[in-house]
C-alpha positions as CSV (number, residue, x, y, z in Angstrom):
1,X,-15.0,-17.7,8.1
2,X,-14.5,-15.1,10.8
3,X,-12.3,-12.1,10.0
4,X,-10.4,-9.6,12.2
5,X,-9.0,-6.5,10.6
6,X,-6.2,-4.7,12.5
7,X,-6.1,-1.1,11.2
8,X,-9.4,0.6,10.1
9,X,-8.1,3.3,7.7
10,X,-8.4,3.4,3.9
11,X,-7.1,-0.2,3.3
12,X,-8.6,-1.9,6.3
13,X,-11.9,-0.1,6.0
14,X,-12.2,-0.7,2.2
15,X,-11.4,-4.4,2.8
16,X,-14.1,-4.7,5.3
17,X,-16.7,-3.2,2.9
18,X,-15.7,-5.7,0.2
19,X,-15.5,-8.7,2.6
20,X,-19.0,-8.1,3.9
21,X,-20.4,-8.9,0.5
22,X,-18.8,-12.4,0.4
23,X,-21.1,-15.2,1.3
24,X,-18.5,-17.3,3.1
25,X,-17.6,-14.5,5.5
26,X,-19.6,-14.9,8.8
27,X,-18.3,-12.0,10.9
28,X,-15.9,-9.1,10.6
29,X,-14.5,-7.3,13.6
30,X,-11.9,-4.6,13.8
31,X,-9.0,-3.4,16.0
32,X,-7.4,0.0,15.9
33,X,-5.3,1.9,18.5
34,X,-6.9,5.1,17.4
35,X,-10.1,5.5,19.5
36,X,-11.6,8.0,17.0
37,X,-11.0,5.5,14.2
38,X,-12.8,2.9,16.3
39,X,-15.8,5.1,16.7
40,X,-15.9,6.1,13.0
41,X,-15.6,2.5,11.8
42,X,-18.6,1.4,13.9
43,X,-20.6,4.5,12.7
44,X,-19.9,3.8,9.1
45,X,-20.7,0.1,9.5
46,X,-17.3,-1.0,8.4
47,X,-17.1,-3.8,11.1
48,X,-19.6,-5.4,13.3
49,X,-17.6,-4.9,16.5
50,X,-14.4,-3.4,17.9
51,X,-12.1,-5.8,19.8
52,X,-8.8,-5.5,21.6
53,X,-5.8,-6.8,19.8
54,X,-5.5,-9.8,22.1
55,X,-8.9,-10.9,21.0
56,X,-8.1,-11.0,17.2
57,X,-6.1,-14.2,17.9
58,X,-9.4,-16.0,18.1
59,X,-10.4,-15.3,14.5
60,X,-9.8,-17.5,11.4
61,X,-8.1,-14.8,9.4
62,X,-6.3,-11.8,10.8
63,X,-5.6,-8.9,8.3
64,X,-2.9,-6.4,9.3
65,X,-3.8,-3.2,7.5
66,X,-1.3,-1.0,9.4
67,X,2.1,0.6,8.7
68,X,5.1,-1.7,8.2
69,X,6.7,-1.1,11.6
70,X,3.3,-1.9,13.2
71,X,3.0,-5.2,11.2
72,X,6.4,-6.3,12.5
73,X,5.5,-5.5,16.1
74,X,2.1,-7.1,15.8
75,X,3.6,-10.4,14.4
76,X,5.7,-10.6,17.6
77,X,2.5,-10.7,19.6
78,X,0.8,-13.4,17.5
79,X,3.1,-16.2,18.2
80,X,0.4,-18.1,20.3
81,X,-2.3,-18.3,17.5
82,X,-3.8,-21.5,16.3
83,X,-1.8,-23.5,13.6
84,X,-4.7,-23.0,11.2
85,X,-5.0,-19.3,11.6
86,X,-4.1,-17.2,8.6
87,X,-2.4,-13.8,9.1
88,X,-2.3,-11.6,6.0
89,X,-0.3,-8.3,6.0
90,X,-1.1,-5.6,3.5
91,X,2.1,-3.6,3.9
92,X,3.6,-1.7,1.0
93,X,7.1,-3.1,1.6
94,X,7.7,-6.9,2.1
95,X,11.3,-7.8,2.6
96,X,11.7,-6.3,6.1
97,X,8.4,-7.9,7.1
98,X,9.0,-11.3,5.8
99,X,12.5,-11.4,7.4
100,X,10.9,-10.4,10.7
101,X,8.1,-13.1,11.0
102,X,8.7,-15.2,14.0
103,X,9.7,-18.7,12.9
104,X,6.9,-20.3,14.9
105,X,4.2,-18.7,12.8
106,X,5.9,-18.5,9.5
107,X,3.4,-21.1,8.1
108,X,0.5,-18.9,9.3
109,X,1.7,-15.8,7.5
110,X,0.9,-14.5,4.0
111,X,2.8,-11.5,2.7
112,X,0.5,-9.6,0.4
113,X,0.5,-6.1,-1.2
114,X,-2.7,-5.0,-2.9
115,X,-1.6,-2.5,-5.5
116,X,-4.4,-0.2,-4.9
117,X,-5.4,2.9,-2.8
118,X,-6.1,6.6,-2.9
119,X,-4.3,9.6,-1.4
120,X,-6.9,9.7,1.4
121,X,-6.6,8.0,4.8
122,X,-8.7,7.1,7.9
123,X,-12.1,5.2,8.1
124,X,-13.9,7.9,6.1
125,X,-11.6,7.2,3.2
126,X,-12.9,3.7,2.9
127,X,-14.1,2.9,-0.6
128,X,-16.3,0.1,-1.6
129,X,-14.8,-1.8,-4.5
130,X,-11.3,-0.5,-4.0
131,X,-9.8,-4.0,-4.4
132,X,-11.8,-5.1,-7.4
133,X,-9.9,-5.7,-10.7
134,X,-6.6,-4.6,-9.0
135,X,-3.3,-6.5,-8.6
136,X,-2.3,-8.2,-5.4
137,X,1.3,-9.4,-5.0
138,X,1.8,-12.4,-2.9
139,X,5.4,-12.8,-1.9
140,X,7.3,-16.0,-0.9
141,X,4.0,-17.9,-0.9
142,X,5.8,-21.3,-0.9
143,X,7.0,-20.6,2.7
144,X,3.3,-20.3,3.9
145,X,1.3,-23.3,5.0
146,X,-1.1,-25.1,2.6
147,X,-4.1,-24.0,4.6
148,X,-3.0,-20.4,4.6
149,X,-2.2,-20.5,0.8
150,X,-5.7,-21.8,0.1
151,X,-7.4,-19.3,2.4
152,X,-5.6,-16.3,0.9
153,X,-6.2,-17.5,-2.7
154,X,-9.9,-17.9,-2.0
155,X,-10.2,-14.5,-0.4
156,X,-8.3,-12.6,-3.1
157,X,-10.1,-14.5,-5.9
158,X,-13.5,-13.6,-4.3
159,X,-12.4,-9.9,-4.1
160,X,-11.8,-10.2,-7.9
161,X,-8.1,-9.3,-7.6
162,X,-5.4,-10.3,-10.1
163,X,-2.7,-12.4,-8.3
164,X,1.0,-12.1,-9.0
165,X,3.7,-14.0,-7.3
166,X,7.3,-13.0,-6.6
167,X,9.9,-12.9,-3.9
168,X,9.9,-10.1,-1.3
169,X,13.1,-8.5,-2.5
170,X,12.0,-8.4,-6.1
171,X,8.7,-6.9,-5.0
172,X,10.4,-4.1,-3.0
173,X,12.6,-3.1,-5.9
174,X,9.6,-2.9,-8.3
175,X,7.5,-1.0,-5.8
176,X,10.3,1.6,-5.3
177,X,9.9,2.5,-9.0
178,X,6.2,2.4,-9.6
179,X,4.9,3.5,-6.1
180,X,7.5,4.8,-3.7
181,X,9.5,7.1,-6.0
182,X,6.4,8.8,-7.4
183,X,5.3,9.6,-3.9
184,X,8.7,11.1,-3.1
185,X,8.5,13.1,-6.3
186,X,5.0,14.3,-5.5
187,X,5.9,15.6,-2.1
188,X,9.0,17.4,-3.7
189,X,6.8,19.0,-6.3
190,X,4.4,20.3,-3.7
191,X,7.2,21.6,-1.6
192,X,8.9,23.4,-4.6
193,X,5.7,25.5,-5.1
194,X,5.0,26.0,-1.4
195,X,8.5,27.5,-0.9
196,X,7.8,30.3,-3.5
197,X,7.0,33.7,-2.1
198,X,4.0,34.0,-4.5
199,X,2.7,30.4,-3.9
200,X,-0.9,31.5,-3.6
201,X,-0.8,33.2,-7.0
202,X,0.9,30.2,-8.5
203,X,-1.6,27.8,-7.0
204,X,-4.5,29.9,-8.3
205,X,-3.3,28.8,-11.8
206,X,-3.1,25.1,-10.9
207,X,-4.9,23.0,-13.4
208,X,-5.0,19.3,-14.2
209,X,-1.3,18.8,-14.7
210,X,-0.2,20.2,-11.3
211,X,-3.1,18.6,-9.5
212,X,-2.3,15.2,-11.0
213,X,1.4,15.4,-10.2
214,X,0.8,16.7,-6.6
215,X,-2.1,14.5,-5.7
216,X,0.0,11.9,-3.9
217,X,1.3,14.6,-1.6
218,X,-2.1,14.3,0.2
219,X,-1.0,10.8,1.4
220,X,-0.3,10.2,5.1
221,X,3.3,11.5,5.8
222,X,3.5,9.1,8.8
223,X,2.8,6.1,6.7
224,X,5.1,7.1,3.9
225,X,7.9,7.9,6.2
226,X,7.6,4.3,7.4
227,X,7.6,3.0,3.8
228,X,10.6,5.1,2.8
229,X,12.5,3.9,5.8
230,X,11.8,0.2,5.1
231,X,12.7,0.4,1.4
232,X,15.5,3.0,1.7
233,X,18.1,1.4,-0.7
234,X,15.6,0.6,-3.5
235,X,14.0,4.0,-3.2
236,X,17.4,5.8,-3.3
237,X,18.3,3.9,-6.5
238,X,15.0,4.8,-8.1
239,X,15.4,8.5,-7.1
240,X,19.0,8.6,-8.5
241,X,17.9,7.1,-11.8
242,X,15.1,9.6,-12.0
243,X,17.5,12.4,-11.3
244,X,19.7,11.2,-14.1
245,X,16.7,11.2,-16.6
246,X,15.7,14.7,-15.3
247,X,19.3,16.0,-15.5
248,X,19.6,14.8,-19.1
249,X,16.3,16.6,-20.1
250,X,17.5,19.7,-18.2
251,X,20.8,19.7,-20.1
252,X,19.1,19.4,-23.5
253,X,16.8,22.3,-22.7
254,X,19.8,24.4,-21.5
255,X,21.7,23.7,-24.8
256,X,18.6,24.3,-27.0
257,X,18.8,20.7,-28.2
258,X,15.1,20.7,-29.0
259,X,15.2,17.6,-31.1
260,X,16.7,15.7,-28.2
261,X,14.0,17.2,-25.9
262,X,11.4,15.9,-28.4
263,X,13.0,12.5,-28.4
264,X,13.1,12.2,-24.7
265,X,9.3,13.1,-24.5
266,X,8.5,10.6,-27.2
267,X,10.4,7.9,-25.4
268,X,8.4,8.6,-22.3
269,X,5.1,8.8,-24.3
270,X,5.7,5.1,-25.2
271,X,5.0,4.1,-21.6
272,X,1.2,4.3,-22.3
273,X,1.5,1.8,-25.1
274,X,2.1,-0.7,-22.3
275,X,-0.2,0.8,-19.7
276,X,-3.2,1.6,-21.8
């Protein structure tokens, strides 16, 4: 099986490292509009060769590890691929992508979202094993061709990922709460501190709590602008519900309702009975 990966940053680069270990993968090439990323990907040994986007059409599987708008644009340029080619996108939102897939290649297309990553980006951020034991959401899989379903299942199983299946709209609403809203909050926390006149003194005291809450603010602003735009309505709903929870906690603190404050924190504490 010959693989082409479009986008050689964290997700694409990490994918390449993992795919290279699979015995049914014969060759991995990469494509990236950023010439510096091309050079770094080759130096790091992420891919065997850099090819032009037009050339990726000749490969058995094409992974689109690029921002959502880039995925939509790329799909429009892939309408002449072979009927047995599999195109797998790794975008963080799915509904807009799925609705934008050209009808002529809908059977070729697999809408996937690996629920993994770090706050870093670029080829140097590639991490071996990033996908292992993580969740991958496959959306509207019934609309993909049988060959493409089999190929995608085989690859994600070999990567040791846990597969979940749902509709694109359902995925986007869930992702807004557990991924997109936390990023919005992290950027806001960072900006709150950065706008203080004594920010350097404040940051000198930064310990685990602040570092954990602000870590996501290291993520690529360009990529997350794209995600926020594509999932705007779900993200706004999640932010509004968060504001409601924060507002109730604020009111309890203002009114010295400490038993209510304690109850609110205990309710939140229960989250880890599910996660742990």
